[in-house]
ChimeraX commands (.cxc) that place a marker at each C-alpha (Angstrom):
marker #1 position 1.00,-9.60,10.31 radius 0.5
marker #1 position 1.21,-8.38,6.72 radius 0.5
marker #1 position 1.11,-4.80,5.58 radius 0.5
marker #1 position -0.14,-3.52,2.00 radius 0.5
marker #1 position 0.59,-0.23,0.99 radius 0.5
marker #1 position 0.23,1.55,-2.34 radius 0.5
marker #1 position -1.43,4.40,-4.13 radius 0.5
marker #1 position -3.10,5.14,-7.57 radius 0.5
marker #1 position -3.47,8.42,-9.57 radius 0.5
marker #1 position -6.69,9.63,-11.80 radius 0.5
marker #1 position -6.65,12.30,-13.95 radius 0.5
marker #1 position -9.95,13.98,-12.58 radius 0.5
marker #1 position -10.73,16.63,-10.26 radius 0.5
marker #1 position -11.56,16.01,-6.76 radius 0.5
marker #1 position -14.94,17.31,-7.30 radius 0.5
marker #1 position -15.53,14.47,-9.89 radius 0.5
marker #1 position -13.96,11.95,-8.05 radius 0.5
marker #1 position -16.19,12.66,-5.06 radius 0.5
marker #1 position -19.04,12.10,-7.10 radius 0.5
marker #1 position -18.01,8.94,-8.81 radius 0.5
marker #1 position -16.89,7.39,-5.03 radius 0.5
marker #1 position -20.71,6.78,-4.77 radius 0.5
marker #1 position -21.29,5.43,-8.07 radius 0.5
marker #1 position -18.31,2.74,-8.27 radius 0.5
marker #1 position -20.72,-0.22,-8.35 radius 0.5
marker #1 position -21.34,-2.16,-10.51 radius 0.5
marker #1 position -18.71,-1.59,-13.03 radius 0.5
marker #1 position -17.12,-4.35,-15.30 radius 0.5
marker #1 position -14.08,-5.04,-12.72 radius 0.5
marker #1 position -16.59,-5.63,-9.57 radius 0.5
marker #1 position -18.11,-9.07,-10.41 radius 0.5
marker #1 position -17.04,-9.88,-7.01 radius 0.5
marker #1 position -19.47,-7.23,-5.25 radius 0.5
marker #1 position -22.80,-8.44,-4.96 radius 0.5
marker #1 position -24.47,-5.67,-3.04 radius 0.5
marker #1 position -24.11,-2.50,-0.81 radius 0.5
marker #1 position -26.49,-1.13,1.63 radius 0.5
marker #1 position -26.25,2.36,3.48 radius 0.5
marker #1 position -26.88,1.58,7.00 radius 0.5
marker #1 position -26.56,5.74,8.34 radius 0.5
marker #1 position -25.32,8.67,6.60 radius 0.5
marker #1 position -25.19,12.33,8.12 radius 0.5
marker #1 position -23.64,15.65,7.97 radius 0.5
marker #1 position -22.24,16.42,11.41 radius 0.5
marker #1 position -21.47,19.79,12.60 radius 0.5
marker #1 position -17.98,19.95,11.19 radius 0.5
marker #1 position -19.41,20.12,7.84 radius 0.5
marker #1 position -18.17,16.65,7.05 radius 0.5
marker #1 position -20.15,13.75,5.71 radius 0.5
marker #1 position -20.20,10.29,7.40 radius 0.5
marker #1 position -21.42,7.07,5.86 radius 0.5
marker #1 position -21.58,3.55,7.11 radius 0.5
marker #1 position -22.45,0.94,4.26 radius 0.5
marker #1 position -22.39,-2.91,4.16 radius 0.5
marker #1 position -21.17,-4.51,1.22 radius 0.5
marker #1 position -21.38,-8.11,0.27 radius 0.5
marker #1 position -18.63,-9.93,-1.88 radius 0.5
marker #1 position -18.09,-13.46,-3.05 radius 0.5
marker #1 position -15.36,-15.62,-1.16 radius 0.5
marker #1 position -13.66,-18.15,-3.69 radius 0.5
marker #1 position -11.12,-19.47,-1.27 radius 0.5
marker #1 position -8.53,-22.50,-1.72 radius 0.5
marker #1 position -9.56,-26.11,-0.58 radius 0.5
marker #1 position -7.21,-25.89,2.53 radius 0.5
marker #1 position -8.56,-23.06,3.89 radius 0.5
marker #1 position -12.28,-24.12,3.77 radius 0.5
marker #1 position -11.89,-26.09,7.03 radius 0.5
marker #1 position -11.75,-22.59,8.63 radius 0.5
marker #1 position -14.21,-20.79,6.66 radius 0.5
marker #1 position -16.45,-22.49,4.07 radius 0.5
marker #1 position -19.26,-19.49,3.60 radius 0.5
marker #1 position -19.23,-18.43,-0.18 radius 0.5
marker #1 position -19.60,-14.77,0.39 radius 0.5
marker #1 position -18.26,-12.41,2.83 radius 0.5
marker #1 position -19.72,-9.12,4.69 radius 0.5
marker #1 position -17.64,-5.82,4.72 radius 0.5
marker #1 position -18.19,-2.77,6.87 radius 0.5
marker #1 position -17.33,0.29,5.26 radius 0.5
marker #1 position -17.10,3.59,6.92 radius 0.5
marker #1 position -16.33,7.02,5.14 radius 0.5
marker #1 position -15.88,10.78,5.82 radius 0.5
marker #1 position -16.19,13.13,3.11 radius 0.5
marker #1 position -14.37,16.73,3.82 radius 0.5
marker #1 position -15.36,18.67,1.36 radius 0.5
marker #1 position -13.20,21.68,2.41 radius 0.5
marker #1 position -10.16,19.67,2.86 radius 0.5
marker #1 position -11.01,17.84,-0.34 radius 0.5
marker #1 position -10.15,14.37,1.19 radius 0.5
marker #1 position -12.28,11.17,1.20 radius 0.5
marker #1 position -11.27,8.83,3.87 radius 0.5
marker #1 position -12.81,5.33,4.00 radius 0.5
marker #1 position -11.85,2.57,6.31 radius 0.5
marker #1 position -12.95,-0.87,5.58 radius 0.5
marker #1 position -12.89,-4.28,7.66 radius 0.5
marker #1 position -14.39,-7.63,7.21 radius 0.5
marker #1 position -17.17,-8.92,9.80 radius 0.5
marker #1 position -17.35,-12.20,8.62 radius 0.5
marker #1 position -14.50,-14.69,8.16 radius 0.5
marker #1 position -12.83,-13.35,11.34 radius 0.5
marker #1 position -11.95,-16.59,12.28 radius 0.5
marker #1 position -9.83,-16.93,9.19 radius 0.5
marker #1 position -8.34,-13.72,9.07 radius 0.5
marker #1 position -8.86,-9.74,9.82 radius 0.5
marker #1 position -8.10,-7.72,7.16 radius 0.5
marker #1 position -8.62,-3.66,7.78 radius 0.5
marker #1 position -8.16,-1.16,5.20 radius 0.5
marker #1 position -7.69,2.69,5.13 radius 0.5
marker #1 position -7.87,4.88,1.80 radius 0.5
marker #1 position -7.32,8.38,1.55 radius 0.5
marker #1 position -8.70,9.92,-1.84 radius 0.5
marker #1 position -7.28,13.71,-2.05 radius 0.5
marker #1 position -5.88,15.94,-4.68 radius 0.5
marker #1 position -2.36,15.40,-5.88 radius 0.5
marker #1 position 0.25,17.57,-4.71 radius 0.5
marker #1 position 1.98,17.18,-7.90 radius 0.5
marker #1 position -0.89,18.04,-9.97 radius 0.5
marker #1 position -3.94,19.43,-8.58 radius 0.5
marker #1 position -6.24,18.25,-11.62 radius 0.5
marker #1 position -5.29,14.63,-10.16 radius 0.5
marker #1 position -6.62,12.79,-7.42 radius 0.5
marker #1 position -4.42,10.12,-5.78 radius 0.5
marker #1 position -5.98,7.06,-3.65 radius 0.5
marker #1 position -3.43,6.40,-0.82 radius 0.5
marker #1 position -4.33,2.84,0.41 radius 0.5
marker #1 position -2.90,1.13,3.30 radius 0.5
marker #1 position -4.19,-2.74,4.62 radius 0.5
marker #1 position -3.32,-4.92,7.47 radius 0.5
marker #1 position -3.86,-8.63,7.38 radius 0.5
marker #1 position -3.64,-10.69,10.39 radius 0.5
marker #1 position -4.60,-14.26,10.99 radius 0.5
marker #1 position -4.28,-15.93,14.72 radius 0.5
marker #1 position -4.59,-19.37,13.43 radius 0.5
marker #1 position -1.62,-21.63,14.64 radius 0.5
marker #1 position 0.33,-23.46,12.12 radius 0.5
marker #1 position -1.09,-21.58,9.36 radius 0.5
marker #1 position -0.68,-18.06,10.23 radius 0.5
marker #1 position 1.71,-17.44,7.11 radius 0.5
marker #1 position -0.08,-19.38,4.65 radius 0.5
marker #1 position -3.54,-17.53,5.37 radius 0.5
marker #1 position -1.73,-14.00,5.66 radius 0.5
marker #1 position -0.42,-14.74,2.28 radius 0.5
marker #1 position -3.39,-15.82,0.89 radius 0.5
marker #1 position -5.05,-12.66,2.03 radius 0.5
marker #1 position -2.30,-10.40,1.09 radius 0.5
marker #1 position -2.38,-11.84,-2.52 radius 0.5
marker #1 position -6.27,-11.68,-2.53 radius 0.5
marker #1 position -5.97,-8.18,-1.63 radius 0.5
marker #1 position -3.75,-6.85,-3.94 radius 0.5
marker #1 position -5.61,-8.72,-6.93 radius 0.5
marker #1 position -8.84,-6.76,-5.52 radius 0.5
marker #1 position -7.43,-3.59,-4.97 radius 0.5
marker #1 position -6.20,-3.76,-8.72 radius 0.5
marker #1 position -9.79,-4.20,-9.87 radius 0.5
marker #1 position -10.63,-1.64,-7.64 radius 0.5
marker #1 position -8.75,0.99,-9.28 radius 0.5
marker #1 position -9.76,0.04,-12.87 radius 0.5
marker #1 position -12.93,-0.13,-11.97 radius 0.5
marker #1 position -13.15,3.33,-10.31 radius 0.5
marker #1 position -11.46,4.71,-13.28 radius 0.5
marker #1 position -14.05,3.00,-15.58 radius 0.5
marker #1 position -16.70,4.77,-14.08 radius 0.5
marker #1 position -14.83,8.03,-14.06 radius 0.5
marker #1 position -14.36,7.85,-17.64 radius 0.5
marker #1 position -18.01,7.08,-18.30 radius 0.5
marker #1 position -19.03,9.97,-16.34 radius 0.5
marker #1 position -16.94,12.53,-17.48 radius 0.5
marker #1 position -15.14,11.11,-20.61 radius 0.5
marker #1 position -12.03,13.60,-20.90 radius 0.5
marker #1 position -8.75,13.26,-22.68 radius 0.5
marker #1 position -7.96,10.24,-20.40 radius 0.5
marker #1 position -5.08,8.51,-22.13 radius 0.5
marker #1 position -3.33,11.38,-23.20 radius 0.5
marker #1 position -3.10,12.88,-19.37 radius 0.5
marker #1 position -2.27,9.79,-17.84 radius 0.5
marker #1 position 0.61,9.00,-20.55 radius 0.5
marker #1 position 2.16,12.17,-19.62 radius 0.5
marker #1 position 1.64,11.69,-15.41 radius 0.5
marker #1 position 3.23,8.07,-16.55 radius 0.5
marker #1 position 6.10,9.57,-17.95 radius 0.5
marker #1 position 6.86,12.04,-15.48 radius 0.5
marker #1 position 6.50,9.20,-12.75 radius 0.5
marker #1 position 9.15,7.07,-14.56 radius 0.5
marker #1 position 11.71,9.85,-14.58 radius 0.5
marker #1 position 10.76,10.84,-10.97 radius 0.5
marker #1 position 11.33,6.71,-10.40 radius 0.5
marker #1 position 14.39,6.77,-12.47 radius 0.5
marker #1 position 15.85,9.52,-10.55 radius 0.5
marker #1 position 15.12,8.19,-7.54 radius 0.5
marker #1 position 16.82,4.94,-8.52 radius 0.5
marker #1 position 19.79,6.58,-9.41 radius 0.5
marker #1 position 20.06,8.74,-6.15 radius 0.5
marker #1 position 19.38,5.41,-4.59 radius 0.5
marker #1 position 22.33,3.56,-6.64 radius 0.5
marker #1 position 24.66,6.78,-6.07 radius 0.5
marker #1 position 23.95,6.79,-2.14 radius 0.5
marker #1 position 24.53,2.66,-2.24 radius 0.5
marker #1 position 27.81,2.98,-3.90 radius 0.5
marker #1 position 29.05,6.04,-1.36 radius 0.5
marker #1 position 28.02,3.80,1.30 radius 0.5
marker #1 position 30.18,1.00,0.06 radius 0.5
marker #1 position 32.83,3.23,-0.71 radius 0.5
marker #1 position 32.85,4.66,2.91 radius 0.5
marker #1 position 32.58,1.03,4.32 radius 0.5
marker #1 position 35.63,-0.22,1.96 radius 0.5
marker #1 position 37.72,2.70,3.43 radius 0.5
marker #1 position 37.09,1.88,6.98 radius 0.5
marker #1 position 37.83,-1.80,6.37 radius 0.5
marker #1 position 40.95,-1.00,5.15 radius 0.5
marker #1 position 41.71,1.47,8.05 radius 0.5
marker #1 position 40.72,-1.45,10.21 radius 0.5
marker #1 position 43.07,-3.93,8.45 radius 0.5
marker #1 position 45.96,-1.32,8.48 radius 0.5
marker #1 position 45.52,-0.82,12.11 radius 0.5
marker #1 position 45.16,-4.40,12.71 radius 0.5
marker #1 position 48.56,-4.99,10.77 radius 0.5
marker #1 position 50.33,-2.19,12.93 radius 0.5
marker #1 position 49.13,-3.90,15.87 radius 0.5
marker #1 position 50.31,-7.45,15.06 radius 0.5
marker #1 position 53.47,-5.95,13.96 radius 0.5
marker #1 position 54.07,-3.99,17.24 radius 0.5
marker #1 position 53.05,-7.36,19.30 radius 0.5
marker #1 position 55.62,-9.32,17.44 radius 0.5
marker #1 position 57.96,-6.93,18.13 radius 0.5
marker #1 position 57.26,-6.85,21.84 radius 0.5
marker #1 position 57.56,-10.72,21.89 radius 0.5
marker #1 position 60.64,-11.18,20.07 radius 0.5
marker #1 position 63.56,-11.98,22.48 radius 0.5
marker #1 position 66.09,-8.99,22.86 radius 0.5
marker #1 position 69.87,-9.09,23.45 radius 0.5
marker #1 position 70.61,-8.16,27.17 radius 0.5
marker #1 position 74.22,-6.79,27.66 radius 0.5
marker #1 position 75.61,-7.80,30.97 radius 0.5
marker link #1:1,2 radius 0.2
marker link #1:2,3 radius 0.2
marker link #1:3,4 radius 0.2
marker link #1:4,5 radius 0.2
marker link #1:5,6 radius 0.2
marker link #1:6,7 radius 0.2
marker link #1:7,8 radius 0.2
marker link #1:8,9 radius 0.2
marker link #1:9,10 radius 0.2
marker link #1:10,11 radius 0.2
marker link #1:11,12 radius 0.2
marker link #1:12,13 radius 0.2
marker link #1:13,14 radius 0.2
marker link #1:14,15 radius 0.2
marker link #1:15,16 radius 0.2
marker link #1:16,17 radius 0.2
marker link #1:17,18 radius 0.2
marker link #1:18,19 radius 0.2
marker link #1:19,20 radius 0.2
marker link #1:20,21 radius 0.2
marker link #1:21,22 radius 0.2
marker link #1:22,23 radius 0.2
marker link #1:23,24 radius 0.2
marker link #1:24,25 radius 0.2
marker link #1:25,26 radius 0.2
marker link #1:26,27 radius 0.2
marker link #1:27,28 radius 0.2
marker link #1:28,29 radius 0.2
marker link #1:29,30 radius 0.2
marker link #1:30,31 radius 0.2
marker link #1:31,32 radius 0.2
marker link #1:32,33 radius 0.2
marker link #1:33,34 radius 0.2
marker link #1:34,35 radius 0.2
marker link #1:35,36 radius 0.2
marker link #1:36,37 radius 0.2
marker link #1:37,38 radius 0.2
marker link #1:38,39 radius 0.2
marker link #1:39,40 radius 0.2
marker link #1:40,41 radius 0.2
marker link #1:41,42 radius 0.2
marker link #1:42,43 radius 0.2
marker link #1:43,44 radius 0.2
marker link #1:44,45 radius 0.2
marker link #1:45,46 radius 0.2
marker link #1:46,47 radius 0.2
marker link #1:47,48 radius 0.2
marker link #1:48,49 radius 0.2
marker link #1:49,50 radius 0.2
marker link #1:50,51 radius 0.2
marker link #1:51,52 radius 0.2
marker link #1:52,53 radius 0.2
marker link #1:53,54 radius 0.2
marker link #1:54,55 radius 0.2
marker link #1:55,56 radius 0.2
marker link #1:56,57 radius 0.2
marker link #1:57,58 radius 0.2
marker link #1:58,59 radius 0.2
marker link #1:59,60 radius 0.2
marker link #1:60,61 radius 0.2
marker link #1:61,62 radius 0.2
marker link #1:62,63 radius 0.2
marker link #1:63,64 radius 0.2
marker link #1:64,65 radius 0.2
marker link #1:65,66 radius 0.2
marker link #1:66,67 radius 0.2
marker link #1:67,68 radius 0.2
marker link #1:68,69 radius 0.2
marker link #1:69,70 radius 0.2
marker link #1:70,71 radius 0.2
marker link #1:71,72 radius 0.2
marker link #1:72,73 radius 0.2
marker link #1:73,74 radius 0.2
marker link #1:74,75 radius 0.2
marker link #1:75,76 radius 0.2
marker link #1:76,77 radius 0.2
marker link #1:77,78 radius 0.2
marker link #1:78,79 radius 0.2
marker link #1:79,80 radius 0.2
marker link #1:80,81 radius 0.2
marker link #1:81,82 radius 0.2
marker link #1:82,83 radius 0.2
marker link #1:83,84 radius 0.2
marker link #1:84,85 radius 0.2
marker link #1:85,86 radius 0.2
marker link #1:86,87 radius 0.2
marker link #1:87,88 radius 0.2
marker link #1:88,89 radius 0.2
marker link #1:89,90 radius 0.2
marker link #1:90,91 radius 0.2
marker link #1:91,92 radius 0.2
marker link #1:92,93 radius 0.2
marker link #1:93,94 radius 0.2
marker link #1:94,95 radius 0.2
marker link #1:95,96 radius 0.2
marker link #1:96,97 radius 0.2
marker link #1:97,98 radius 0.2
marker link #1:98,99 radius 0.2
marker link #1:99,100 radius 0.2
marker link #1:100,101 radius 0.2
marker link #1:101,102 radius 0.2
marker link #1:102,103 radius 0.2
marker link #1:103,104 radius 0.2
marker link #1:104,105 radius 0.2
marker link #1:105,106 radius 0.2
marker link #1:106,107 radius 0.2
marker link #1:107,108 radius 0.2
marker link #1:108,109 radius 0.2
marker link #1:109,110 radius 0.2
marker link #1:110,111 radius 0.2
marker link #1:111,112 radius 0.2
marker link #1:112,113 radius 0.2
marker link #1:113,114 radius 0.2
marker link #1:114,115 radius 0.2
marker link #1:115,116 radius 0.2
marker link #1:116,117 radius 0.2
marker link #1:117,118 radius 0.2
marker link #1:118,119 radius 0.2
marker link #1:119,120 radius 0.2
marker link #1:120,121 radius 0.2
marker link #1:121,122 radius 0.2
marker link #1:122,123 radius 0.2
marker link #1:123,124 radius 0.2
marker link #1:124,125 radius 0.2
marker link #1:125,126 radius 0.2
marker link #1:126,127 radius 0.2
marker link #1:127,128 radius 0.2
marker link #1:128,129 radius 0.2
marker link #1:129,130 radius 0.2
marker link #1:130,131 radius 0.2
marker link #1:131,132 radius 0.2
marker link #1:132,133 radius 0.2
marker link #1:133,134 radius 0.2
marker link #1:134,135 radius 0.2
marker link #1:135,136 radius 0.2
marker link #1:136,137 radius 0.2
marker link #1:137,138 radius 0.2
marker link #1:138,139 radius 0.2
marker link #1:139,140 radius 0.2
marker link #1:140,141 radius 0.2
marker link #1:141,142 radius 0.2
marker link #1:142,143 radius 0.2
marker link #1:143,144 radius 0.2
marker link #1:144,145 radius 0.2
marker link #1:145,146 radius 0.2
marker link #1:146,147 radius 0.2
marker link #1:147,148 radius 0.2
marker link #1:148,149 radius 0.2
marker link #1:149,150 radius 0.2
marker link #1:150,151 radius 0.2
marker link #1:151,152 radius 0.2
marker link #1:152,153 radius 0.2
marker link #1:153,154 radius 0.2
marker link #1:154,155 radius 0.2
marker link #1:155,156 radius 0.2
marker link #1:156,157 radius 0.2
marker link #1:157,158 radius 0.2
marker link #1:158,159 radius 0.2
marker link #1:159,160 radius 0.2
marker link #1:160,161 radius 0.2
marker link #1:161,162 radius 0.2
marker link #1:162,163 radius 0.2
marker link #1:163,164 radius 0.2
marker link #1:164,165 radius 0.2
marker link #1:165,166 radius 0.2
marker link #1:166,167 radius 0.2
marker link #1:167,168 radius 0.2
marker link #1:168,169 radius 0.2
marker link #1:169,170 radius 0.2
marker link #1:170,171 radius 0.2
marker link #1:171,172 radius 0.2
marker link #1:172,173 radius 0.2
marker link #1:173,174 radius 0.2
marker link #1:174,175 radius 0.2
marker link #1:175,176 radius 0.2
marker link #1:176,177 radius 0.2
marker link #1:177,178 radius 0.2
marker link #1:178,179 radius 0.2
marker link #1:179,180 radius 0.2
marker link #1:180,181 radius 0.2
marker link #1:181,182 radius 0.2
marker link #1:182,183 radius 0.2
marker link #1:183,184 radius 0.2
marker link #1:184,185 radius 0.2
marker link #1:185,186 radius 0.2
marker link #1:186,187 radius 0.2
marker link #1:187,188 radius 0.2
marker link #1:188,189 radius 0.2
marker link #1:189,190 radius 0.2
marker link #1:190,191 radius 0.2
marker link #1:191,192 radius 0.2
marker link #1:192,193 radius 0.2
marker link #1:193,194 radius 0.2
marker link #1:194,195 radius 0.2
marker link #1:195,196 radius 0.2
marker link #1:196,197 radius 0.2
marker link #1:197,198 radius 0.2
marker link #1:198,199 radius 0.2
marker link #1:199,200 radius 0.2
marker link #1:200,201 radius 0.2
marker link #1:201,202 radius 0.2
marker link #1:202,203 radius 0.2
marker link #1:203,204 radius 0.2
marker link #1:204,205 radius 0.2
marker link #1:205,206 radius 0.2
marker link #1:206,207 radius 0.2
marker link #1:207,208 radius 0.2
marker link #1:208,209 radius 0.2
marker link #1:209,210 radius 0.2
marker link #1:210,211 radius 0.2
marker link #1:211,212 radius 0.2
marker link #1:212,213 radius 0.2
marker link #1:213,214 radius 0.2
marker link #1:214,215 radius 0.2
marker link #1:215,216 radius 0.2
marker link #1:216,217 radius 0.2
marker link #1:217,218 radius 0.2
marker link #1:218,219 radius 0.2
marker link #1:219,220 radius 0.2
marker link #1:220,221 radius 0.2
marker link #1:221,222 radius 0.2
marker link #1:222,223 radius 0.2
marker link #1:223,224 radius 0.2
marker link #1:224,225 radius 0.2
marker link #1:225,226 radius 0.2
marker link #1:226,227 radius 0.2
marker link #1:227,228 radius 0.2
marker link #1:228,229 radius 0.2
marker link #1:229,230 radius 0.2
marker link #1:230,231 radius 0.2
marker link #1:231,232 radius 0.2
view
């Protein structure tokens, strides 16, 4: 199994992102998405909107994988829950075709950023699993790389739709956010390096203590084994 994890921030409010969620397709980055159909949609007593959709996407695979699955398209099941009170959209997607080749399950939580309420963040996890003995690593690597590429396109496409809907000073806002992110990343990196140096230093000290103890033990052993002069 291969696990994909990632997050992407959008400089828009949750309300704007929630509206754009249903308008993601088509966009210039989604040529691989051929169609989307709503299977069911209803509001439960908890006030949340539950939707099930089927998406059809193109499926270009390398020649060696066509022995396992040779169809041109793939069907994806998407189930989503919109919580207007909690300001979250949680979606679950999984392939319902090509399952003899691999299973890909994805969970995305779209929510307000904890750092900046004017931003939303898409937190994404995906599990890629193949059960074809002898080809597991190759197939899971293929699925992982394909998923990573499509995720990048999905983020850019969603952002494109948001910009078209709401405009805003996106580039400036995102540049500021990116700068803060880079500073935070550098701070984390420096802290990690400092922690690593501390660990290495402690390990070195322990190693030296072990060496000293070993020398002392060897010295005592040598003294013990040396012949002693016994006076009669």
